[in-house]
C-alpha positions in Angstrom: 0.0 0.0 0.0 1.5 3.3 -1.0 1.8 6.2 1.4 -1.2 8.1 0.0 -3.4 5.0 0.1 -2.3 4.4 3.6 -3.2 7.9 4.7 -6.7 7.7 3.2 -7.3 4.3 4.6 -6.3 5.2 8.2 -8.2 8.5 8.0 -11.5 6.8 7.0 -11.4 3.4 8.7 -11.7 3.3 12.5 -10.2 0.2 14.0 -12.6 -2.4 15.3 -12.2 -3.7 18.8 -10.4 -6.8 17.4 -10.5 -9.9 19.6 -13.7 -8.9 21.4 -17.3 -9.9 20.7 -20.5 -8.1 21.8 -20.4 -5.1 24.0 -17.0 -3.7 25.0 -17.5 -0.4 26.9 -14.0 0.8 25.8 -15.2 0.7 22.2 -18.2 2.9 22.9 -18.5 6.4 24.1 -19.4 6.5 27.8 -23.0 7.7 27.0 -23.5 4.9 24.5 -22.2 2.4 26.9 -24.6 3.4 29.6 -27.5 3.4 27.1 -26.5 -0.2 26.0 -26.2 -1.3 29.6 -29.6 0.0 30.4 -31.0 -1.9 27.4 -29.5 -5.0 28.9 -31.2 -4.4 32.2 -28.3 -2.8 34.1 -28.9 0.4 36.1 -26.5 3.3 35.3 -25.0 3.2 38.8 -24.2 -0.5 38.5 -22.7 0.0 35.0 -20.7 3.0 36.4 -19.3 0.8 39.2 -18.4 -1.9 36.7 -16.7 0.7 34.4 -14.9 2.2 37.4 -13.4 -1.1 38.4 -12.5 -2.3 34.9 -11.4 1.0 33.3 -10.6 3.1 36.3 -8.7 0.5 38.4 -7.8 -2.0 35.8 -9.5 -5.0 37.6 -10.2 -8.2 35.6 -13.7 -8.2 34.2 -14.5 -11.7 35.6 -13.5 -10.7 39.1 -15.8 -7.6 39.0 -18.7 -9.7 37.7 -18.1 -12.3 40.5 -18.5 -9.7 43.2 -21.2 -7.5 41.6 -24.5 -9.3 42.2 -26.6 -6.9 40.3 -25.0 -7.7 36.9 -27.4 -9.8 34.9 -26.4 -12.9 33.0 -27.2 -11.1 29.7 -24.7 -8.3 30.5 -22.2 -11.0 31.7 -22.3 -12.7 28.4 -21.3 -9.4 26.6 -18.5 -8.3 28.8 -17.1 -11.5 30.5 -13.9 -11.8 28.4 -12.6 -8.4 27.3 -9.4 -8.5 25.3 -6.1 -7.2 26.6 -2.7 -6.3 25.1 0.1 -8.6 26.2 2.9 -7.1 28.3 6.2 -8.1 26.7 8.8 -5.9 28.2 9.1 -3.3 31.0 12.2 -1.2 30.7 13.6 1.5 33.1 16.0 4.2 32.2 19.2 4.2 34.3 19.6 8.0 33.9 16.4 9.9 34.3 13.6 7.7 35.7 11.6 7.3 32.4 10.1 3.9 31.8 8.8 2.1 28.7 6.5 -0.8 28.4 6.3 -2.8 25.2 2.9 -4.4 24.5 1.7 -6.8 21.8 -1.6 -6.8 20.0 -3.6 -10.0 19.2 -2.1 -9.9 15.7 1.5 -9.7 17.0 2.2 -6.0 16.5 4.2 -3.9 18.9 2.7 -1.0 20.9 5.0 1.1 23.0 4.0 3.3 26.0 6.2 5.6 28.0 5.9 6.5 31.7 7.1 10.0 32.3 8.1 11.1 35.8 6.8 14.5 36.7 8.3 17.2 38.9 5.6 16.7 41.5 6.7 13.7 43.5 4.8 10.5 43.0 3.1 11.8 39.8 3.4 10.2 36.4 2.2 11.2 32.9 1.6 8.3 30.4 2.5 8.8 26.8 0.2 6.5 24.8 0.3 5.3 21.2 -2.6 5.7 18.8 -1.4 3.6 15.9 1.0 0.9 15.1 3.5 2.5 12.8 2.9 5.9 11.2 2.3 7.1 7.6 3.4 10.7 8.2 7.0 9.6 7.3 8.8 12.2 9.4 12.4 11.7 8.3 13.9 11.6 11.8 11.3 9.2 13.4 11.7 5.5 14.0 7.9 4.9 14.1 7.6 6.1 10.5 10.1 3.4 9.4 7.9 0.6 10.7 6.6 -1.6 7.9 3.3 -2.7 9.6 0.7 0.0 10.2 -2.9 0.1 11.5 -5.0 2.2 13.8 -5.4 1.1 17.4 -8.9 0.5 18.7 -10.0 2.7 21.6 -9.8 -0.3 23.9 -6.2 -0.9 22.8 -5.4 2.8 23.7 -7.1 2.5 27.1 -5.4 -0.8 27.8 -2.0 0.9 27.6 -3.1 3.2 30.4 -4.3 0.1 32.4 -0.9 -1.6 32.1 0.9 1.7 33.0 -1.4 2.3 35.9 -0.8 -1.1 37.4 3.0 -0.6 37.3 2.8 2.9 38.7 0.5 1.8 41.6 2.8 -0.9 42.6 5.5 1.8 42.9 3.3 3.9 45.2 2.8 6.5 42.5 -0.2 7.6 40.5 -1.0 8.7 36.9 -2.1 12.3 36.7 -1.8 13.0 33.0 -1.9 11.4 29.5 -0.3 12.6 26.3 -1.1 11.2 22.9 2.4 11.6 21.6 3.5 7.9 21.2 3.5 5.9 18.1 1.3 7.2 15.3 -0.6 10.3 14.2 -3.6 10.6 16.7 -5.7 12.6 14.3 -5.6 9.9 11.7 -7.4 7.8 14.3 -9.6 10.7 15.5 -12.7 8.8 16.7 -10.9 6.1 18.7 -8.5 8.7 20.3 -11.2 11.0 21.4 -13.3 8.1 22.6 -10.4 6.8 24.7 -9.6 10.2 26.1 -13.3 10.7 27.0 -13.2 7.5 29.1 -10.0 8.6 30.8 -11.7 11.8 32.1 -14.9 10.1 33.3 -15.7 10.6 37.0 -14.5 7.1 37.8 -11.8 6.1 40.2 -8.4 7.4 39.0 -10.1 9.8 36.6 -7.7 12.2 34.8 -8.7 15.8 34.2 -9.5 16.7 30.6 -6.9 19.6 30.9 -4.3 17.0 31.8 -4.9 15.1 28.6 -3.0 16.4 25.5 -3.6 15.3 21.9 -0.7 15.9 19.5 -0.8 16.2 15.7 1.7 17.1 13.0 -0.8 19.5 11.6 -3.9 17.9 10.1 -6.0 20.9 9.6 -9.4 19.2 9.0 -9.1 17.4 12.4 -7.8 20.5 14.2 -10.9 22.4 13.0 -13.2 19.5 14.2 -11.3 19.4 17.5 -12.0 23.2 17.9 -15.6 23.0 16.7 -16.5 20.3 19.2 -15.0 22.2 22.0 -13.4 19.1 23.4 -12.0 19.4 27.0 -8.5 18.2 26.0 -5.4 20.2 25.2 -4.0 20.3 21.7 -0.3 20.3 20.6 0.9 20.8 17.1 4.3 19.6 15.9 5.4 21.8 13.0 8.9 20.3 12.3 10.3 23.4 10.6 9.6 27.1 10.1 9.3 27.0 6.3 7.4 24.8 3.8 10.6 24.0 2.0 12.3 22.5 5.1 9.1 20.8 6.3 8.9 19.0 2.9 12.2 17.4 3.8 11.6 16.7 7.5 7.9 16.0 7.7 6.9 15.4 4.0 3.3 14.2 4.4 2.4 17.0 6.9 4.1 19.5 4.6 1.5 19.0 1.9 -0.5 21.5 3.9 1.2 24.9 3.9 2.4 25.9 7.3 0.5 29.2 7.1 -2.7 27.1 6.9 -1.8 25.1 9.9 -1.1 28.2 11.9 -4.4 29.7 10.8 -6.2 26.7 12.3 -4.0 26.9 15.4 -4.9 30.6 15.8 -8.6 29.9 15.6 -8.3 27.1 18.2 -6.4 29.5 20.6 -8.9 32.3 20.2 -11.9 30.0 20.6 -10.4 28.4 23.7 -8.9 31.5 25.1 -5.6 29.8 25.8 -2.2 29.4 24.2 -1.7 26.5 21.9 1.5 24.4 22.2 3.7 24.3 19.2 6.3 21.6 19.3 9.5 22.2 17.4 12.1 19.4 17.0 15.5 21.0 17.0 18.0 19.4 14.5 21.7 20.5 14.2 22.4 22.2 10.9 18.8 21.8 9.7 16.3 24.1 11.4 18.0 26.0 14.3 19.6 29.0 12.5 18.7 32.6 12.8 16.8 32.5 9.6 14.6 29.7 11.1 13.9 31.8 14.2 13.0 34.8 11.9 10.7 32.5 9.8 9.0 31.2 13.0 8.4 34.7 14.2 6.8 35.6 10.8 4.5 32.6 10.6 3.4 32.7 14.3 2.9 36.4 14.4 0.6 37.3 17.3 -1.1 33.9 17.5 -1.0 33.0 21.2 1.3 30.0 21.4 3.9 28.4 23.6 6.8 27.1 21.6 8.3 23.9 23.0 11.8 23.1 21.8 12.6 19.3 21.7 16.0 18.0 20.8 15.8 15.4 18.0 16.4 11.7 18.8 17.1 9.8 15.6 17.9 6.2 16.1 19.2 6.0 12.5 22.0 8.5 13.3 21.1 10.7 10.3 20.1 13.7 12.4 21.8 15.1 15.6 20.6 17.4 18.3 22.0 21.0 18.3 25.3 21.6 20.1 25.2 23.9 23.2 26.4 26.8 21.0 23.7 26.2 18.4 21.1 25.9 21.1 22.0 29.1 22.8 22.2 31.0 19.5 18.8 29.7 18.5 17.2 30.7 21.8 18.7 34.2 21.5 17.3 34.5 18.0 13.9 33.3 19.1 13.9 35.9 21.8 14.5 38.5 19.1 11.9 37.3 16.5 9.3 35.3 18.4 7.4 37.4 21.0 5.9 34.4 22.7 6.8 32.1 25.6 9.5 29.6 24.6 10.5 26.5 26.7 12.8 23.6 26.2 10.9 20.3 26.6 13.0 17.4 27.9 12.6 14.1 26.1 13.9 11.4 28.3 14.6 7.7 28.3 17.1 7.8 25.5 19.0 4.7 26.8 15.8 2.6 26.5 14.6 4.2 23.3 11.7 5.9 25.0 12.4 9.5 23.8 10.4 11.3 21.2 11.0 9.8 17.7 12.5 6.6 18.9 9.5 4.4 19.7 9.3 1.1 17.8 13.0 0.7 18.5 12.4 -2.3 20.6 11.6 -5.6 18.8 8.8 -7.7 20.2 
């Protein structure tokens, strides 16, 4: 399948909850699940307790059914054996506390999830994947070099959080945030990503605030506009790759088919509608996109759009691209201060020794 066909297919075909039969609440929106449960003779409060145990705490479905006397046999038949991703590896960085879990789908595909330690003691953010592989073909990203690709079902996204939460709870910590910045382009799997995020924020045990859930995209304008129009309670981050269309065509070729000015137009509308700054992620690459001319181009395209510019050093497992030197980094920051009249921050991407940093997922064989 060529890249264009891949892009169209993933954009128009939501993944089915493969491996399950009947009613899987993780494949439905919360409202649809409660409606289905009611049709099966289950009161909303009973269904909420069931969802809280299975989704919020990650308990096994059969254990919840065994102790919940108000669950009917009919409901039992639908939800008794929910599928789960298999945990293959759990890796811990020796340098910065990042962790990575490698999971496997029913069809043998790898899914990688990263546990990010936060500054607040005991708190962890989980970086989840939305696809196996990625068709966006960013030239510095290992995920884009994977040969197998498909969307993840919403239950497969939620199950990453379940696995991560079990590990974190055993360590005496808790998950307080989720970022959709793992393998894949989340907006090519829009329905399943938003559905999974909606379950994460439900008022169940271990709920995560919508403001602590961030969805990232390389700049799919149609989906940015839908995200804005639906007034979803999640944060949005846009990774632009470079400050000019010419450089973006080299570094992020599929995303670059949409002019950067059009992407920033959609970003501006989002920021104004939401009344908040939008995060712009910028991967810094030595000799490629960290010169003064790049800072000047960024200032021109951003203008007065309320943004926060997050600078991330590239991690390229192929060795083709390198992060900026300290001298390059300082010169770029000085130039940004001159041309970009917006907040600029350096975002740390950790776990390099276990290939958990941005752009290196899919480096671990299953």
